[in-house]
N, C-alpha and C positions, 0 to 999 in steps of 0.2 A: 902560573903568573907569578910576577916579581912580587916579593914582598916589600911595602913601604918602610922607608926607614924612619925613625922616631920623629925627626923634623917634619917629614913629608906625611906622616900621620897627623901632626900637631896642625899642620896648613889645611888639611881637609877638615878636621876637627872644628877649627876656628872658623872656616868658612862656613861649614854645616850649623854651627851655633848663631853666626851673626847674619847668615843667609846672604850677605855680600860684603866684600871688603876689598879695598885698594891695596895694591902693592905695598903703599908708604904704612898703612895701618897693619899689615902683615908684618912686615919688617919690623914694626914696633913691639908688638906682640910677641915675637919670635926672637926679638934682640939680634937681628942680622940685617944685612944691607938689602934693597931692594932688589939689586942684581941677584943676590942669593936666593930669594924668593922667586924670581923669575925663571931662574936654572933649575929650581926644585920643581915648579911646577911643570916646566917642559917635561922634567924627567918622569913625573906621576904620569902626565898625559901619554906619554909614549907607549906604557903598557896598559894604562887604565882608561885614559880619555874619559875622565869624570869631571875636569874643572873646565869651565868656559869664560872667556875675559869680554869685556866691553868697554866702552869709555866711562862705565859707571864703578867698574872694579871685577872683581872674580866671584863667579856663583858657582854652584855644583849643578850638574846635569843629574836632575833627580832620577830619571830612569836607569840612566848608565850606574849611578851610585847604588841604587836598590838593588839591582842585577848583581854588583859584585858584592855587597853585603850580604845578600842571599844565597851566593854560590859557594860560600868557604863553608867547610864543615862546622865550624864555630865561628859565630860572627867576629869574636875577639879572642885574643888568646891570653890575656892577662891572668885568668884563674885556671889554665888548661890542665895544669897537674891536678890541682883541687877536683876538677869536674871528674878527672879520669879515676881518681882515687873514690869519689862519691859514687860513680857509675860502675865501680868494678864490683864483681861478686866474691871477689877473695884477695887476700893480701898481694902485694906488688913489690918486689924487689927494687931497692932504690936505683940499682943499676939497669934494670930493665925500664924503669920509669924515665930516666935520663936518656936511653937510648930511643924510647918512644917519641920523646919531645926533641930529639937531636941537640941537647945542650948537656954541659959539662956538669958533674955532682957538684961542684961549688956553688953554679948558677941554680942549679935545682934546691940546694941547701938555702939559698937565699929566698928562692920563692916560697919553700917550705916555711922558712920564719915568718913571713909575710901574712901567712896565712892564719897563724894564731891568733890575732885580734878577730878576724872573720869568725873564725870558728867558736872563740870564747862567747861572742854573742848569742850562738846558739847551744851552748852547754856541749859543746864536741870537741874532740881533741884528736891530733895524730898519733897513732900508737906504733913504736917501732919494736920490732923483735927479730933479732939477728938479721937486720939490714931490711926485713920485710916491713911495709908500710900498710897500714888500714886506718879509717877514721871510725873511732868509736863513740857511742853516745845514743840517745832516743831516736827511734826511726821517725817520728813525728817532727823533730827538729831537722833531721837529714833532709826530709822531704821539703821542708819550708825554706832549707839553704838551697837546694836544688832548684827549686821553683824561682827563687829570687835571684840567683846568679842567672838564670836564662832570661829572666824579664829586665834584669839591671843590663845584661849585654846587648840587647836588642833594643833597649831603651823604650821599652813598651811600644815599639813598632809594629801594629798589628794589620799592616797593609795588606799582608797575605798571611792567614794563619799557617801556611805550609813551611814558611819560612823557620818554623820552629822544629820541624820534622827531623833535621839530622841528629838531634837530641834524642828520638825516640827510634830505634830501629824496627819496631813491629806495630806502630801506632800511625793511624791515618788521621791527623788532626782535624780535618775539614769534616771527615764523617763523624769524628767523635764530638765536635761541635755541634753539627745538625742533629744527631742521635739525642744530645743533651738537651738543646733546645726543644725538640719533640717531645722528649718526657715532661718537661716542665710545662709545656703548653697541654698536654694530654692531662696534666692536674690542674688546668684552667688557672695558670700562672703564666709570667712572662718574666724575661731578664733583659734588661738594658745591654746595647751592644757594649759599653765601656767595660761590663763587668763580664761579659760572655766570654770575651778572650782569655782572660784573666783564669777564670774558672775553667775552662778548656784546659789551659796548659796545667794547673793544680790537679785536676783530673788524670790528666795523661801522666803526670809525674807518680800519681798513686799507683794508677795501673803499671806503669812501666816497673815500679818498686814490687809489686804484687807478682809481676811475671817472672822476676828474678828471685822469688822467694823470701821477700823483705816484708813481712807484715806487722801489723801494729799489737805490740803485747803488753801495753800499758794503757790503762783507760785515760779516756777522751777527758780534758778539763771542763768542757762545756756540753754536758750531756743532753740530747733531745730525746723528747718521749717518742714512742713509737706511734703515737695517734698524729704528731706533728708534720707537717706538709713536706719537712725537710727531710724526715726519717724515711717516708714514704717514697719521695723521690730517689733519694739514695738507695732502698732497697731496691727498686726498679732497675736503676742502673747496674748494680752489681748483679742482680740476676741475670742480664743479659751478657756481660763480661765475664760471667763465671764460666758461661758454656764457650764464649767466643775464645777465650784465653787458658781455659782449664785452671782457673782459680780457685783457691778455697780460703776466701775472706773471712775473719773472725767478726765477732760482734763489736768489737773495737774498731775494725776497719770500715764496717758500715756506719758507726757513729762518726768516725773521721770524714767519710763522705758529706755526711749530713752537716758536720761543722764547715765544709767547703761552702755548702749552699746559702748557710745562714746569712741573712742581711742582704742577699744578692738577687733574691727574685720577689715579684709582687703579684697580687691577685690581679686577674684580668677584670673580673665583674665587680667593679667599685660602686655599682647601682644597688645590688642585692647586698654587698658588704662594703658600704662607704667607709671612707677613712677614719671617721671620728668613732664608728663602732670598732675597728680593728685596734685603736690606741685609746689607751686609758686617758679619761678627760683631764686627770692631775697631770699627767704626763705632758700633754698638749700644752696645759696651762705653764708648767715649768718652762718649755722650750720657748714659748711665748715670754716669759719673763727674762730669760738669759738673753734673747733679741732684744727686747726692750732695753735690758742694762747695758748691753753693747752700743747700741745706737746712741742711746744717751750719754755714754761716757764720751764718743766722739761728737757729740752736738749735733746728730744727724736727725733731721726731722723726717722720718718714714713712717709710711702707712704700710704694715705687712700683712695686714688680715687676710688679703686673699692668697697669700704665699704660707700662712702659718701650718696647715694641715699637710701640704707636699712636703714643707722642710721639716716637719715632724716625723713624717714617714722615713725621709733620709735618715736622721738622726737615729732613728728606732732601729735601722739597718746598720748604721755606724756603730751603735753600742753592741749589738748581736756580734758584728764581724771583729770587733776588738776583744770581746770575751771569749770567742773561738779562736783568737789569735789567727784570723784570716783578713788583714786589713785590705781595702781594695788599693788599687795602683792607679796613678794618675800622672803620666810624664808630661802634662801641660804645665806642672807646678814651676818649673824653672821660668818658663815664659810668662806665667802668670805673676811670679814674685817680680820679676823687671818691668812688665808691661802695665801692671796694675798695681804696685807696692801699696799703697794705702788700702784698697779694697781687701789686698791679702792680708794686711796686717789686723783690719776689722776680723776678717776671718780666723786669724789666730786667737785674737783676744775670745771670741765665741768659742773656737775650740778649748781654751782653756777652762773656760766655765762650764763646759760640758764635760770636760775630764774630771774637775773637782766634782761635780754634782754626782758624777755616776761611777766614779774611781776607775777609770778606763785609761788606757794609752791611745793616743790620737797621732798617727804619723803625718809626714808633709804631704802625701798624697790625698790623705782624707781631710786635711786642711784644703788641698787645692779645691776638693769638690764642694766644701761650704763656700770657700770664693766664687765658685761658679753659681752655686744657688743665690748668693746675696749680691751677685755682681752689678745685675742691672739695678736693681734697687739702690744700691749705694752711689752707683755712677749718676743715677739720675738725680740724687740729693746734693751730689757735689757739685756736678757740672749741668745742673738744670739751666736752662735760658730764661725762664721764667723768674721775675723776682716781685716779690709781694711788698707793695709799699702802702703804709697806712697813713692817711691824710687826716690830721687833728686840727680842728679850728672852731673857736667861738663863731655864732652866726651873726655878726655885728653887722647890720644893715645890708643883708644879702653877700657880705663879702665870702662868707663860705662857699656859696655857690659858684662865685665869680672865680674864686681861687681854684675850685675844683675843676671846672671847665677849661681853664687856662693850662692846667697842669696836664690835663688829658691830652691837649694839643701839643705840647712841648715833650711829653715824656715819649720813650721809643714803645714799640709795641711788645717788647718783652718785659715791661712792666705792668704787673696788674695792681690797679689804683684802689683801695679801699678807704671807705671813709666811715666815721663813727665818732663815738666818745672815747673818754679816756678808760671807763669801765670796759667797753667794747675791746680795747686795745689790749687789756690785760688778758682776753680770752681768745688772742688771734696768732697764729704763728706767721710772722711777717719778717721781713729782711732788714726794712729801715722804715723811720716814721719822717715825714715831712708836717712841719707845724708851725703856726704863729704864736705858739705858746713856750714859755720857758720850762722844758721838763727835764728832769735829773735823773741819774742812776738807772739808765735803761741799759741792757746789754748789747743793743743793736745799735747801728748808727741813727743819730737824731739830727736832722737839718733844720734849722729854725729860720724861716724866711719872714719878709715883710708882709704886709696884707696886699701890697701892690705886686708883688714878685718882679724884684728888678732882676737886671742883667747879671748883677752879683749873685742874685739868689740863684739864678738858672745855671751859673758857673759851679757854684757848690754843689748843685743837684748831679749835675753832670760828672764832676770829679768824683763823688761817693758810688754812682752808679758805675763808672769806668772800673773802680776799684771792686765793687762786688761783682762783676762779671769778668774780672782777671785781666781788664786792659791795662795793665800797669806799663808806665814809660820806664825805660831802661833804668834811670836813676832811682825810681822807686823799687825797682827788682833788686837792684845792688843793695840799697838799704834795707829792704827785707832781709835779703840773705845776710848781709856782714853784720849785722846786729847782734848776731848769733855767734859770732867768731871771736878770739881774743888770744892775743901772742903766748900769755902765760897757759893756755890750754893747748898749745901746739907742742908736739914732741917728736925726735927723729931717734929711735933707738932699734937696734939689731939683735938686742940681749933676749929678748922674750922667745921661750921655748913652745907654746901653744895658745891658742885663743882664751883659754881660762885666765891665763896669767896677765894677759892684756887686758881682759874685761876686768879682772880685780883692780888692776893698776890705776886705769881711767875712770872706773867707777870711785875709787877711793879719793882720785884727785878732784872728782866734782864736790866730793863730801867735804874735803879739806878745805876748796874754795867756796863754802857753804851755799853752792848750788843745788845740792841735794841733800838729803836727810841721810841717817846712816841705814835705811832699809834699802836706798838705792841699789847698792852692790849685790844683794840677794835679788832683786827682782830683777835686773839685768841678766843675772845668771840663769835665772828661771825662764826669763823670756828666751833665751837663747838654747836653752834645752827643749822647747816646745817647737821651735822651727828654726835653722840657721838662718842668721842675718846675714849671710854671706851670699853676694850676687854675682852672677856669671863666673864664679870661682875664682875674682880677682881683687875685690873689696868687699868690705862689709860695713854695715849701719846698724850697730848694736843699740838697744835702748831698753828702757824698763818696761814691764807690762803696764803698770799704774803711770798716767800722766799728770803726777800732781808734785814736780819739782820746785824749789825754790824760783828757779829761774829757767828760762828757755836758753839753752846754749849747746854748742857742737865742740865736743873736745877733738882732737885730730892726732893720730899717730901714723908716722910714716916709717916703713922698714923697708930699707933698700934691698936685704937680703931676703926679706920675704918670711911670713910665719905659716907654719901650717895650721890652717883653720878648721877643716874637715879631713875627711880620709884623702881625698883627692884635690884638695885647693890648696893654693899658696896665695896668701893676701899680702898686699903690699901697703894697702892704705886703708885705716880704720878711721871710721868718723863715729863718735858715741853722741847720741843727742840725749839731752833731758828735756822734758817739757812741763811749763807750768801750766796748771789745771786752765787759766784763763786764756792760753795761746793754743788750745787743742785745734780750733780750726787754721791756725797759722802753720801747726804740725804739718799737715796736708802738703800745704804747699812747700814747706821747707824740704820734707821728705821725698816728696817727687821731685822737686827741682835738682836735688843733689844726685837723685837716679839719674834723672836724664842726662846729667851731664857726665858722670862717671860711666854710662853705657857705651859711651863713644871712646874706642881703644885710644886713638890719637890724644884725647884730652886725659884720660885717665893715665897714659903713660907721662905725659909732661908733669901732672901733679905728682905723681909716683917719685919721680926724680929730681924734686926740690930739695933744697939744703938750707932753708929758712922759712920762718912765718912770711914775711914780706915777699920773697918768692911765690910763696903758695897763693896768697892773698890776690898778688898781680896776675897770675895766670888764672884764677879763678874767677876774677873780675872781668877777665877777656871772654870766658864762656858763658857769660849770662845773655 
């Protein structure tokens, strides 16, 4: 089967990412003509037949794509030399490795150089001795790297667990998974499907390494007691595979398998063992306080009492996985960030508070799971159709009842009308107030009407309701968006080397303009370290963790050359947001509006190539 060129691979990757793209959009993304795109797609389909076209654009034939994706020995070739070295039982001469990969020594040396940063993350290194190469370091970290390479290459695509089989010569993954689930079930526990495949791959890596006589000779950081359910399950697993593969596992290997299971399983019988008996009361209260603090921070009125126990169980597992250095993997993170950016942002805030409270590390995938847990709660709070309106009126000669009845007739069904006294109002969570009295200093919209409810009063009410339900006119939307942009916070520059240089520059400019205080740059950096603010690998929207700036503004930096944001991403446009505490609800609109615009490849390309603030503003106005 003919190998795809770099451009052809990029075309397939972009269509897979966006699901559907026109020839024009692809030409913008790849910086070539539409005719070139058409020719490349014809060339791809001559040997692969994976791209389909319609009047809506190009899409991937999923079944054909998956078949090709799974048929190659390794799904991607980016780290081929690294995998060969990791899977090898002995040192390999550099000439033999180059021959095996069909590349020159010069090309291989370039690959080996790029592996240095990857290996450094796992405290591993490539050792050379008279031309022979091998990877040196702790066996635990080697297993983690192998697992992560496999999962990253397959993008967490667990459609068929056997797609991972090419990595393991003598292990049937589907049978391994079934056996693993059976052992867990025999102990009256279960494992969620989202964890089962990752755990199967982790276990298979461990078994494969032990088959090739690579055992763990150092103590496991997170030790399980022999009475723990994880240790019991690990012992049963290794008893079986010890006979099957003639293994000689050490006590450390049992502890390692135990660490893989930690935080991945849950008891079946929650009647005999209710959740609140499995978790400490103080722990549940701490998680309750973390959620309450996060929702208050973003001014979200959410009742999460029905969800606190299940979420606490999830966080308990998260903490255990982190301490055992076995985080969960969730490849829906990329789509969660772009499709539900504000909900993901709330999840990042919650993750940061959990991280600080329990002194653990939390990766993007774990943040993604938090996002899924809180998603429906936050979405209902933001996008609920029901609006709560409080009616406040002194009862002059039955005027109160007359007005109340009239309001009920004219207000739409989405308005829940409540009436009462000012004292009642102070104890209510409502969205707006309609009153005949002069009320000041309320943090929500107040509509003052006459006792006779004139047409002018009704018009005022309708306008406020339209704003609350998001039914803005285009003029209102433009006003909302562009009050946050100004020319002296717009920059075009190609001199920055990496994202932290840009973050430091833009944040300090915000401080210089007295938009934010001196803590702002550190808060922006800390937020970036929690989870990358890069979207779709093409643009970034960095901001501080705390929403307490002096003013809500957006600083814009355009780099025509592009900036290395993360390992594999080149970003051309950076929009840094500062948010005033009083504007926290408007932050939702601003944040999601920008992402909605920039997720369109054509719109993003036009904004990326501007040469002035006026041009940027004109194009952006056209997008709203």
